[in-house]
N, C-alpha and C positions, 0 to 999 in steps of 0.2 A: 800529506803532501805539502809542498811549499805553496805560499800565496801565488807565486808566479805560475806554478803548474795549474792551480785552481783557475786562474784567469784564462790561461790557454784552453783548458778543458771547457770553460764556460763559452769561449768563442766558438769552439767546435760544436758544442751542444746547441748553440743558437744559429748555426748554419753559416758562420763566417769561414770562408775558405781562402780568403786573400787578405793580407795585411800589408799596408804600405808603411815603411818606416826606416829609421836609422838607429843602429845600436849605439850604446855609450855606457859609461861606467855605472850610472844609476839604473841601468836596465840590464845589467849582465845576467842576473838570475832569470829575467823574463825571456831573453833571447836564448838562454841555455834550455829553458823549458820549450821554447818554440822549435828548437833543434830536434827534439824528440817527436814533434808532431808535423815535421816538414812534409810528410806524405799527405797530410790533410789540410794544412794551411800553407799557401804559397806566400813567400816573403818577397815583396818588390821593394828594393832599397834604392831610392833615388839619390841624387847628389845634393839635395837641399831639403830641409824640413818643409819649407813652403810647398814644394812640389809634392811631397808625401800627402799633405792635407788636400791639395787640389786634386790629386789623383783619386783620393778617397771620395771627394765630391763628385768627380766625373763618373766613378764607378756607381755611386748611389743614384745619380741622375739618370744614367742610361739604363739601369737594371731595376730600380725601385727597391733594391736590397740595401742592407746596411753597408756603408763604406767605412772601413776601419783603418786607423793609422796609429802609429806609436812613435814617439820621439822623446828625447831627454827633457828634463825640466828646465825651467829658467829660460835662457835664450832659445833653446830648442822649441819649446811650446809657444814662446812668443813669436817665433818665426812663422807659426801656422795660424796666427790669429786673423789675418786677412781672409784666409780660406774659411775659418770658422764663422766669421761675420757673413761671408758669402753664402755658406750653407744655411745660416739662419734666415737670410733674406730670400733664398731660393727654396726654403722649406725642404731641405734634404736631410735624410737620416744618416748623419756622419758621427762615428764614435771616435773620440780622441782619447788615447791612452798615454799617460806620461808617468815618469818617476817623480821622486822627491828626495830631499835631503834625508839623512838618517833621522828617524822619528824624534829622538831627543833634541835635535838641532832645529827643528822647524819653528820659525818665528823668533829665534834667539838672536839673529843678527850677527852670527859669528864670522860671516864672510866666507862661507864654504863655497866650493865649486857649484856654479849655477844657482846660487841662492838669489831669490827675488822676494820682495815683500808680498806675502799673502797670495801665493799662486792660485789657490782654490777660489779666492774672491774674484780674481781676474777671470777665471774660467766660468764662474757663475754669471758674469755679466755678458758672456758671449754664447751661452748655451741654455737649453731648456732645463737641464739638470746636471749637476756636477757633484761628485762624491769622492770620498777618500777611503781606501781600505787600510785600516790601522792595525789589523791583526788577521792572520790566516782564516780564523773562524768567521770573519765578516765577508770574505771574498765571494762566496756563492750568492749571498743576499745582495751585496752591492752590485754584482754583475747582473743579477736578475732585475734589480731596480733600473739599471741602465738600459737594458734591452726592453723592458716594459715601457719606458719613456720613449724609446726609439720607435716603438710599434704601436703607440697609442696616441690619439688626438692628432694635433697638427704635427707633421714630421719636422723635426728640428734636431740640431746637433746636441750631443751630450758628451760629458767628459768624466774620466775616472783617473785618479792618481793614487800612487802607493809609495811610501818611503822605500828607499833602496834596501835598507836592512830588513824591512818587513817582507819584501818580495822573496827573500831567502828563508824566512822563518817557516817552520813546519808545524802542522797540527793535524788532528783528525778532522777532515772536512767532508761534510755530507750536503746533499741537496743541490748538487750541480745539475742543472736542467734548463731546458729552454723556457724563456719567459713567456707567459701567456699575454697576448695583446688584449687590450680592452675591446669589447664588442663595438662595432661601428655604431655611431649615434643615429638612431632613426628620427625622421622628422615628426614634428607635431602635426597630427592629422588636421586640426582646425586651421593651422597656418597654411598648410598645403591647399586646403579648400579655398581659403581667402586669396592665396596667390593665383590659383587657377581662375577664379572669377575675375580678378583684376586683369590678368594677361589675356583671357579669352575676350574680354570686352574691348581690348585695344585693337586699333586698326593697323598700326604700324609699329609693333613691338620690335625691339632689338635684344640680342643676347650678347653678353660679354663674358668670356671665360678666361680663367687663369690656371696656374699650376695646381690649384686645389681640385681640379676636375680632370686630371690626367687619366684617371682610372674609370672615367664615366662617359666615354665617347659614345657608346651605343645609346645610352639613355638620353644624352644631350642631343644626338641626331634626331631621335624620336620626338622630343619636345620641339626642336626647331622646325621639323617638317610639319608637325601638327599646327604650329602657329604661323608657318611660313615666315619665320623671323630670321633675318640675317645674323650670323654669328661672327663677332669680332674677337680676335685673339691677338695678344701682343706679348712677345718674348716667351714667358713661361707657359702660356697656353697654346702655343703653336702646334698644329697637327692633331689636336683633340678632335676637330672636324677636318677631314682631308681638304686641303685647299682647292681640290678639283670639284668639290661639292658645290652645287649652285648657290647654296646659302652661306658659304664660307667667304668672308670679305676681309680685305686688308685694312690697315689703319686709315689710309686716305679715303677709301670707299666708305669705311665705317663713319668717318667724320661727316660725310655727305648725308648718310642715312640717319645719323644721330640728330641732325638738325630738325628732322620731321618726325622723330620717334614720339610716341605717346605713352610708352611704358618700356621699362628695362628689366630684364632678368640677368642678374649678375651672379656667377657661379665660381666660387673658389678664387676670387680676385679681390685685391684691395680696392680697386675701382678709383684709385687716386687720380690718375691721369684724366679720366673722363669727367669726374665731378669737378676737379680743380681747374682743368684747362678747357674742356668743351662746354661746361655749364650744365646744370641739372635743375634749374629753378622750375618748380611746378611739375617735374617729371616723376611719376610714381615708379619706385624701384623695389623690386623683389630681390632680396639677397639671400643666397645660400652659402654658408660658410661654417666650417668646424670651429672657428675661433669666435666666440661671442663678443670679444672686445672690438672686432671689426665693425660690428653693427652700429657703433656710436661715433665712428670717425667720419669727418667731412659731411655730417648730416645723417639723420636717421632714415632708414628705408621705410617704405610704406608697409612692407611685410618682411620681417626678419625670420629666417629659418635657420636655426643652428642645427646642423646635421651633416652627415656624410653626403658628399655630392651625388654619388651614384644612387643611394637610397632615396634621397630627396627628389632627384630628377625622375626616377622610376615612379614614385608616388605622384609627382606632378603630371607625368604623362598620362597616368591612369585617370586622374581627376579631370584633365583637360578633355578627354575623349568625348563625353556627352555635351561639353560646353562650347568647344571651339568649332564643331561642325566641320563641313568640307570647305576649306578656304580656297579662294582663288590663288593659284600659283603665282608667285612673284618673281619667278626665275628670269623672265625677260626684262623686267624693271631693274632687278638687281644686277643682271649681266651688263646692262647699259651703263649703270653707275660704276661698276667695276672696270669696264673698258675706259670710261672717261678718266677715272682715277689713275689707271695705269698709264695712260697717255701723259697725265700731269707728272707722274713719277719719272717717266722717261725724259720729259723736258727738263726736270730739275736734277736728276741723278742718272742720266742715261749711260754715262761712262761706267759707273759702278755696276749698273744693272746688266750691262753686256758681259762683264766678268762673272757676275752671279749666275746668269743664265747658262754660261759655259760650265760652271761648276755643277749646277743642277743637272745638266745633261750628262756629266761625267759620273755623278754620284748614283749608285744603285738605288732602287726603289726603297729598300730598307736601310740605306746608309744613314749614318749619324753625322750631323753638321754641328760643329762647335764654334760659336761666334766669339768675338773678341771686341774690345773697345777700340775700334779702328773704323775708318771710313766705310770699308766694306761691311763691317759688322752692323753699323748703324742702319745702313740701307737694307741689309739682309733681314732685319727684324720685321720689315714690311714686305720686301720684294722677293725674298727667297721662298719658293713654293715648298711647303712641308706637307707630307702625306700621312704621317702617323705620329702619335704622341711619343715623347722621349726620343725623338730624332732631331730635335733642334734644342741644343743645350746652351744655356745662357747664364750669366752671373746675375741677371735680374737687376733690381734697382741699385745693388751695390756697385756695379760697374767696375770691378776690380781689374785694372790693367795688368796684363801679363798672365792672367788665369787660363787663357784659352788652350795653350799647348799642353801643359800638364793635365788639365781637365780632360782633354782629348785622349791622353795616354791612359787615364783611368777608365774612360769609356771603352777603350779598346781592350783592356784587361777584362772588363765585364762582358764584352760582346766580341770574343775573339774571331768569330766567323763573319763579322759584318764590317763593311767599309766605314772608316772614321775619318772625317775631313776636318782639319783645323785651319781656320783662316787667321792671319796675323798681319799686323803692321810691323814695320821694322823696329819700332820702339818697343812694343809689347813683347815681341818674340824674344828680345834680348833679356827679358826678365828671367826666363827659364830655359834659355838655349842650351844650358849644360845638360838638360834632360834628354838631349839626343843620345848621350852616352847610355842612359837608362834604357831608352827605347831600343837601341841596338843590342844591348846586353840581354834584354828580356824578349827580343823578337817581336816587337810591337810595330806593325806595318801601317801606322798612321801616316796620312799624307798631310803635310803642313805647307800651306801656301803662304808665302811671305811677300806682301806688297811693299816695295821699297820706294820711298820718296825722300829719304834722308832727313826726316823730321817727325816730330809729333804733329802730324799734318793738320789735325783739327785745331790744335792750339795755335799753330803758326798762322793759319788762315784767319783766325779770329784776331790775332795781334795785328795782322796786316789790314784787315777790313774795319775793325772796331777801334783800333788804337793808332791809326795813322802810320802803319808800317813799323811800329816800334817793336821789332822782333827781338825776343830775348829768351834764352834757355830752351828753345824749341827745335833747334837745328842739331842734327846728329851726324856723327862720324861712324860709319858702319864697316864691319869686316866684309870680305868677300864671302857671302853666305854659302855659295856653292862649294868653295874650297873648305870652308869651316865645317859644313855638314859632312863632306867626304872625309875629313880628318877624323871624324867620329866613327866612320864606317857606314854612314847612311848614304842612300842614293840622293843625288841632287841634280837639278836641271834648271836652266834659266830660259824663260820664254818672254815674249813681249806682246802677244796678241791674245784675245779671248779664244780664238780657234785653237791656237797652239796650247793654251792652258787646258782647254777641254780634252784634247787628245793626250796630253802628257799625264793628266790626272787619271783619265780612264785606263791608261796603260800601267799605272802604278799599283793597282789593286792586286793583292795576292802576294806581295813581297813580304819577306820575313824581317825586313828592316824598314825604318821610316824613310819616307821620301820627302825632301824639301824642294819645293818648286818656287823659284824666285821670279817675281814679276816686277819689272821696272815701270813705275807709273809717275805721272806728273802731278801737278796740283789739281785736286778734285774740287768741283764747285760745292758750295754749302748744300747738303742734301736734306736738311731737317724739315723745311717747310713742305717739301715734296713728299717725303716718305713717313715722317712722324709729326703730323700736324698738331700744333699745340694751341693754336688760336681758338678762343671760345666760339662755338658755332650755335650756341643757344644763349638766351638772356641769363645773366648770372645773379640777378637779384635774389636775395633770400637764401642762397646756398653758396 
């Protein structure tokens, strides 16, 4: 078979049933092979390579499965690098497939179509692993390597390339099979015992969770309830513990509790914000993470546990049993702090929270909320109630403006029977507005809410407040988003109140085309002190 056919059969063997991508001359053999497997692999072809990669990201984040995309080399793969960087930061298993020049021309500087200096080196700086298939007989092994990396250790993107001529070469190819993931890393028993003793001796421990604990919700809840420890989640860890649980707290409430904490359990989180901004001097920290390099950043923990989060928390729960005893419930204390923190959020970002409350009321219990780098997104990271893991999708620390809408489309492909809500500013939405065409063509009923203020609102407010009103390059000229969406064949509505937003979004679910809901808003107040506190609340000496 050809190299291209071997790649496609490897995708099928490894459970990939959806591929996002655009064809091109360097990929002719690959798309020809995909044509033969179109009953087993669905091809979603967007209008821009960037969107293909973001869709793969949303697919991976919503489903925990591999999100795969394919684009031409050179400018094609370069158009996807923002999404690859986001997948790295968000720890998402994204597979990038791309072509190359004819094998004899690679690195020769002939000036052939889509030639760039050392494409593989670029990919290696943005992925966990990147490889090249240089002959058909390498195809099965290279694809196994790629999927092994995707399913082992910390989830991160990987990339594979193959020269355009090699894709069409034929050879006898054997060994096309699913890659075996590495067994999850079990915790060291001694470290677990040490952590249990430390946490059991604390009177006011807190727990911080991140995306590395998305699969460990039950074990996390057991540990939290045993310790009566509040659980703080920001962005990637939202929903691991249902926000309705008495021990689940927002960032503002977490800041108040952090001030009096005497121990911290950090699970699957970089912990940067808390150590760098809130302060951790003299605060004993137990860290659970798959990545051993995290243990040495921003100060060493008292007890490092390099292990799978679920296995480590299950072991910790067992070890805590005889040590923690029957603790006095802290539900009334924590509820009081949560109420006070929420009132402070309302005083600083009440306008945004009104709209977010309306969206929460309209979104079904298992609906997926996709945030964006916009005023509503900043506030949502703390103020939008989340009930389950993988229902609050974010770009994490990368903060890639414009990622929200195509990421939501990928989530909808992964979860066709669930409601997917995308929030956008008018600036970020225009980065990938062309993908309304893709959504209509593919029957993706995402609801995209666009908040219009004719500006990069956060930037403009900072220019006005911090630079004496010297506004530059932050004001926007927008199209009529309703008419624009309708021209693509999407449904579109304009509303101007939270109540109308709630009713309009609730009525949009179940459509076979996307719905764009435009909300005209004015200048929002600075929300950050209220919803994302960054001021240190503990002494910072020594750390």
